[in-house]
C-alpha positions as CSV (number, residue, x, y, z in Angstrom):
1,M,124.9,-44.4,54.4
2,R,123.8,-43.4,50.9
3,N,121.8,-45.7,48.6
4,T,124.3,-48.3,47.2
5,D,122.1,-49.3,44.2
6,T,123.7,-46.5,42.2
7,A,127.4,-46.5,41.6
8,R,129.3,-43.4,42.7
9,L,132.9,-42.5,42.1
10,I,134.7,-40.7,45.0
11,A,138.1,-39.5,44.0
12,I,140.4,-38.3,46.9
13,C,143.2,-35.8,46.1
14,Y,146.5,-35.9,47.9
15,H,149.7,-34.0,47.2
16,R,152.4,-35.0,49.8
17,I,152.9,-37.7,52.4
18,I,155.7,-36.6,54.7
19,E,157.3,-38.4,57.7
20,E,156.4,-37.1,61.2
21,G,158.8,-34.5,62.4
22,V,159.7,-33.2,58.9
23,T,158.3,-29.8,58.1
24,P,157.7,-29.2,54.4
25,F,158.4,-25.8,52.9
26,F,154.7,-25.3,52.2
27,N,152.7,-26.9,55.0
28,S,149.3,-26.8,53.4
29,M,150.5,-29.3,50.8
30,N,151.3,-32.0,53.5
31,N,148.4,-34.5,53.8
32,G,150.0,-36.3,56.7
33,S,152.4,-39.1,57.7
34,P,152.7,-42.6,56.2
35,G,150.9,-43.9,59.3
36,I,148.0,-41.5,58.8
37,F,147.8,-42.3,55.1
38,K,147.5,-46.0,56.0
39,Q,144.7,-45.3,58.4
40,E,142.9,-43.3,55.8
41,L,143.2,-46.1,53.2
42,E,142.0,-48.7,55.6
43,F,139.1,-46.4,56.5
44,I,137.8,-45.8,53.0
45,S,138.3,-49.5,52.1
46,R,135.5,-50.3,54.6
47,Y,133.0,-48.2,52.6
48,G,133.7,-49.2,49.0
49,E,136.1,-50.6,46.4
50,V,139.4,-48.8,45.6
51,I,139.7,-48.9,41.8
52,S,142.6,-48.1,39.5
53,A,142.7,-45.4,36.8
54,E,142.5,-48.2,34.3
55,G,139.4,-49.4,36.0
56,L,137.9,-45.9,35.7
57,A,138.8,-45.7,32.0
58,D,137.2,-49.1,31.4
59,A,134.0,-48.2,33.3
60,I,133.7,-45.0,31.3
61,K,134.3,-46.8,28.0
62,K,131.7,-49.5,28.9
63,M,129.4,-46.9,30.6
64,D,129.1,-49.4,33.5
65,F,130.3,-48.7,37.0
66,G,128.4,-51.6,38.7
67,K,126.9,-50.7,42.1
68,G,128.1,-49.0,45.3
69,I,130.9,-46.6,46.1
70,K,134.1,-46.7,44.0
71,F,137.2,-44.8,45.4
72,L,140.1,-43.5,43.4
73,I,143.2,-42.4,45.2
74,T,144.9,-39.5,43.3
75,F,148.1,-37.5,43.8
76,D,148.8,-34.2,42.0
77,D,152.1,-32.8,40.9
78,G,154.4,-35.8,41.6
79,Y,156.5,-35.1,44.7
80,S,159.2,-37.6,45.4
81,D,157.9,-38.3,48.9
82,L,155.1,-40.1,47.1
83,Y,157.7,-42.8,46.1
84,H,159.3,-42.9,49.6
85,N,156.3,-42.6,51.9
86,A,153.0,-43.3,50.1
87,Y,154.0,-45.9,47.5
88,P,155.2,-48.5,50.2
89,V,151.9,-48.1,52.0
90,L,149.9,-48.7,48.8
91,R,152.0,-51.8,48.0
92,Q,151.5,-53.1,51.5
93,L,147.7,-52.7,51.3
94,K,147.7,-53.8,47.6
95,L,145.8,-50.7,46.5
96,P,146.2,-48.8,43.3
97,A,146.5,-45.0,42.9
98,A,146.7,-42.4,40.1
99,V,149.4,-39.7,39.9
100,F,149.0,-36.6,37.8
101,L,152.4,-35.4,36.9
102,T,153.7,-32.0,36.0
103,V,156.0,-33.2,33.2
104,N,158.6,-30.5,33.3
105,C,159.5,-31.5,36.9
106,V,160.4,-35.0,35.5
107,E,162.2,-33.8,32.4
108,D,164.2,-30.9,33.9
109,R,165.6,-31.5,37.4
110,H,166.2,-27.7,37.8
111,F,162.5,-26.9,37.2
112,S,160.2,-26.3,40.1
113,L,156.5,-25.4,40.4
114,W,155.9,-21.7,40.8
115,T,154.1,-22.3,44.1
116,D,157.0,-24.3,45.4
117,K,159.5,-21.6,44.3
118,I,157.6,-18.9,46.1
119,A,157.6,-21.0,49.3
120,F,161.2,-22.0,49.0
121,M,162.4,-18.4,48.4
122,I,160.4,-17.1,51.4
123,D,161.9,-19.8,53.7
124,S,165.4,-19.1,52.3
125,S,165.3,-15.4,52.8
126,G,166.8,-13.5,55.8
127,K,164.3,-10.7,55.4
128,D,161.9,-9.7,58.2
129,L,159.6,-7.7,55.9
130,I,159.0,-7.4,52.2
131,K,156.8,-5.0,50.1
132,L,155.6,-6.2,46.7
133,P,154.1,-3.8,44.1
134,G,150.5,-4.7,43.6
135,L,150.5,-7.4,46.4
136,G,151.2,-5.5,49.6
137,A,153.6,-5.8,52.6
138,F,154.3,-9.1,54.4
139,R,156.0,-9.7,57.7
140,L,158.5,-12.7,57.8
141,R,159.7,-12.5,61.4
142,S,158.3,-15.9,62.5
143,P,157.5,-19.3,60.9
144,R,153.8,-18.4,61.3
145,D,154.4,-15.0,59.5
146,R,156.2,-16.9,56.7
147,Q,153.4,-19.4,56.3
148,K,150.8,-16.7,56.1
149,A,152.9,-14.8,53.6
150,K,153.3,-17.9,51.4
151,S,149.6,-18.6,51.4
152,A,148.6,-15.0,50.7
153,I,151.1,-14.4,47.9
154,I,150.2,-17.7,46.2
155,E,146.5,-17.0,46.4
156,K,146.9,-13.5,44.9
157,M,149.2,-14.8,42.2
158,K,146.5,-17.3,41.1
159,S,144.4,-14.4,39.8
160,K,147.1,-12.9,37.7
161,Q,147.8,-13.5,34.0
162,Q,151.0,-15.3,33.1
163,D,153.0,-12.2,32.0
164,E,152.1,-10.3,35.2
165,S,152.9,-13.4,37.3
166,K,156.4,-13.6,35.8
167,A,157.1,-10.0,36.7
168,I,155.9,-10.5,40.2
169,M,158.1,-13.5,40.6
170,E,161.1,-11.4,39.5
171,D,160.1,-8.7,42.0
172,L,159.7,-11.3,44.8
173,A,163.2,-12.8,44.2
174,E,164.7,-9.3,44.3
175,C,162.8,-8.3,47.5
176,L,163.7,-11.6,49.2
177,E,167.3,-11.6,48.0
178,A,166.7,-15.3,47.4
179,D,167.6,-17.6,44.5
180,G,164.8,-19.9,43.4
181,S,167.1,-21.9,41.2
182,L,168.6,-23.4,44.4
183,F,165.3,-25.4,44.9
184,P,166.2,-29.0,45.7
185,A,166.4,-31.1,42.5
186,D,165.1,-34.3,44.3
187,C,161.8,-32.8,45.4
188,Y,159.9,-34.4,42.5
189,L,159.7,-38.0,41.1
190,D,162.3,-39.0,38.6
191,S,161.8,-41.2,35.5
192,V,163.3,-44.3,37.2
193,Q,160.9,-44.0,40.2
194,I,157.9,-43.4,37.8
195,K,158.7,-46.5,35.7
196,E,159.1,-48.7,38.8
197,M,155.8,-47.5,40.2
198,A,154.0,-47.9,36.9
199,K,154.9,-51.6,37.1
200,N,153.3,-52.0,40.5
201,G,149.8,-50.6,40.5
202,I,150.4,-46.9,40.1
203,S,148.9,-45.2,37.1
204,F,150.0,-41.8,35.7
205,G,148.2,-39.0,34.0
206,S,149.0,-35.4,33.0
207,H,148.9,-32.3,35.1
208,T,150.3,-30.2,32.2
209,C,154.0,-29.5,31.4
210,S,154.6,-26.5,33.7
211,H,151.5,-26.2,35.9
212,P,150.0,-22.9,34.7
213,I,146.4,-22.1,35.5
214,L,145.0,-22.8,32.1
215,T,142.5,-19.9,32.0
216,K,145.4,-17.4,32.7
217,I,147.4,-18.3,29.6
218,T,146.5,-18.0,25.9
219,F,144.5,-20.8,24.2
220,D,147.4,-21.8,22.1
221,A,149.7,-22.1,25.2
222,A,147.0,-24.0,27.0
223,E,146.7,-26.4,24.1
224,R,150.4,-27.0,24.0
225,E,150.5,-27.7,27.8
226,I,147.7,-30.3,27.4
227,R,148.9,-32.0,24.2
228,E,152.7,-32.0,24.9
229,S,152.4,-33.3,28.4
230,K,150.4,-36.3,27.1
231,R,152.8,-36.9,24.3
232,K,155.8,-36.8,26.6
233,L,154.3,-39.1,29.3
234,E,153.3,-41.6,26.6
235,A,156.9,-41.6,25.3
236,L,158.2,-42.1,28.8
237,L,155.9,-44.9,29.8
238,G,155.2,-46.5,26.5
239,R,151.5,-46.6,27.0
240,Q,148.4,-44.4,26.4
241,I,147.7,-41.7,28.9
242,H,143.9,-41.4,29.6
243,G,143.7,-39.0,32.5
244,F,144.2,-35.3,33.1
245,A,144.0,-33.1,36.1
246,Y,143.5,-29.3,35.9
247,P,146.2,-27.3,37.8
248,N,144.5,-25.7,40.8
249,G,141.2,-27.1,39.5
250,T,138.6,-24.6,40.8
251,K,135.6,-23.6,38.7
252,K,137.6,-20.5,37.5
253,D,140.6,-22.6,36.4
254,F,139.0,-24.4,33.4
255,N,136.1,-23.7,31.1
256,E,134.3,-25.3,28.1
257,K,137.1,-24.4,25.7
258,I,139.7,-25.9,28.0
259,K,137.6,-29.0,28.5
260,D,137.2,-29.4,24.7
261,M,141.0,-29.1,24.3
262,V,141.4,-32.0,26.8
263,K,138.9,-34.1,24.9
264,Q,140.4,-33.3,21.5
265,S,143.9,-34.2,22.8
266,G,142.7,-37.7,23.4
267,Y,142.2,-37.9,27.1
268,M,139.3,-40.0,28.3
269,Y,138.6,-38.0,31.5
270,A,139.8,-35.0,33.5
271,F,139.7,-34.2,37.3
272,S,139.0,-30.8,38.9
273,M,139.3,-29.8,42.5
274,V,135.6,-29.0,42.7
275,S,134.5,-30.8,45.8
276,G,132.0,-33.6,45.4
277,D,131.3,-37.2,44.3
278,N,130.4,-38.4,40.8
279,I,127.2,-40.2,40.2
280,A,127.3,-43.1,37.7
281,P,126.5,-44.1,35.0
282,P,128.8,-41.8,33.1
283,G,125.9,-40.1,31.4
284,L,125.0,-38.4,34.7
285,F,128.4,-36.6,35.1
286,D,130.7,-34.6,33.0
287,R,133.8,-36.8,32.6
288,Y,135.9,-33.8,31.7
289,A,135.0,-32.1,35.0
290,L,135.1,-34.9,37.5
291,K,135.0,-33.8,41.1
292,R,137.3,-34.7,43.9
293,I,137.5,-34.6,47.7
294,N,140.5,-32.8,49.2
295,A,142.4,-35.2,51.6
296,G,143.2,-32.3,53.9
297,T,146.0,-32.2,56.4
298,S,144.7,-34.8,58.9
299,F,142.7,-38.0,59.2
300,D,139.9,-36.1,61.0
301,I,139.7,-33.5,58.2
302,L,139.4,-36.2,55.5
303,K,136.7,-38.0,57.5
304,N,134.8,-34.7,57.8
305,N,135.2,-34.0,54.1
306,L,133.9,-37.4,53.2
307,R,131.1,-37.6,55.7
308,K,128.2,-36.4,53.5
309,F,129.3,-38.7,50.7
310,L,129.4,-42.0,52.6
């Protein structure tokens, strides 16, 4: 075990907790069943204290994290299975968590994340093969083919500028003969669920309004996404929003200009998806580029991802 004289923040990133036997339309977003989630929380609780987002904000403000390992459980996007499957486990174990919401998913029940729309259209299509200009050909004959196509198309789309991505989405819908607007409206948390969770140990932060990769849109558009999502969440919850999480969150997905926008918009900290822990006191890490550990798709993967940090 690492030296416990120095405080370290280990933030773990989840997306979805799905009941056994249910296959999500995009498998890589599934972090396991409620039972596995409970095992994972019990496991990390043996190594350190699970703190709240408010606890993180307070520690940053005071520049005092105490000693030892501090864990923060985070969820990105705001899927509704968080309310049905993860929230009851967190309440049972009396543990806090932080959820970074894509605000348009809450405001507009017909809105869906572009990654989810791609996965949904591929699963809904009766096509066996599609050819997309600039992206290539993809077989869709089997569930495995479809999963590979989803992952490949989404990864390629992440490198595109917003205008190009929009054109590709239109081509994809035409090739698949699928209607992305039929995406299930109850896939994401609604305002009633969010308000209930906010009263019971769950904190909320921003993941932008529409989940663009911020380095792939104009600076003005990025600033609107950052500022407006904060304003709308504060209006919904009636409290200050301190935390932000960069969509996708790799080193390519934010930069010094984007970090400064987050700071100037009034956020106290921001999370990336760069893997690692965060050494305290706060002066030793960049609070607008906090690292996280991916929960992965199984308990064994999470343990392996955490091993070198415990």
